[in-house]
N, C-alpha and C positions, 0 to 999 in steps of 0.2 A: 787977331789970326793966330794967337797960340792957343786957343782954345783948342782949334781942331789938331790943333799939333800935340797938345796933350789927351788928347784921346786917340790919335792914329799912332803915337809913338809906342803904346804897349801892344796894341794888334799888331805893329811889325815885328815886335819883337817875338810875341808868340807862332807869327807866322813864319820866323824864321827856324824857331824851333822844331815846328812841324815840316817843314822843308827839310831839316839835319835827317829827323826821322825816316821821312819818307825817301829821301834819298842816301844811305845810309851806303849804298854800293857804290857810287860813285864820287871819288874824292874831291874833285873839281869844284861840285856842286853844295856838297856839304860844305868847302873850304868859302863859296861864296854865301853860301847863305849865314853863315858863322860872322862873315866880314858884314853884311847886313846888318848882323846882330846888334855889333858892336856900334855903327853908326847910328841905330835905333837908339841905342844906349847912350852915346853921344848926346842926341838932339835929345832925349828926355833929361838930360844932366844940364845943359843949356837951359833948358825951359823951366825946369823947378830951382835951379840955382841961381843965385845971383853973379853980380861979373866978378866977385874978390876972389871966386871959383878958377879962375880961367885959368890957371897953371895946372890945375888938377884935369883940366878939360885938354889940355896940350898934350900931357902927360898920358892920359887914356887914347885920345889919336895916336901918339906914337906910338905905343904897346899894341894898337891894332894892326898898325902900318907892319909893325914887324911881324906880328903874326900872318900877316897875309903873306911877307915876303918867306918866310920860314917854310909856309904851306905849299908856295908856291914852288919851291926848290926842291923841295920831299916829293911834290907831284911830279916834278920834272925828270926828278932821278930815278923815278918809279917807273915812269913810263919809258924812259929810256932802257931800263932795264928786265921789266917786262911786256913791254909792247901797249899796253894799254894802263887805264886809270882807274881799273875796277878793284876794290879792296880784297875780292875772295882770290884775287889772281895772286896775293902775297902768302897762301897756304902751299901753292902748287911747287913742286921740287923741280926745277930746271937745271940737269948737270949735264 
């Protein structure tokens, strides 16, 4: 069971990086791709390391959750201010 996980976890990381590169215009899609990358890295860490590193895995998941909540708060503030989540709308001046 863990052999297919060891093969798919790096592929998930590469797909997440590709999604960030392709969807760099929309903030929500980039945040979702970054969250998928964090979860793939956690899966890789669980598979490769033994159970003595369980605290490191919990800390990594905590940082991933904090990153997701901070990104969602920034996206909510941006969508309320500018009306959308497109990153190129940050450069427009609305006086």
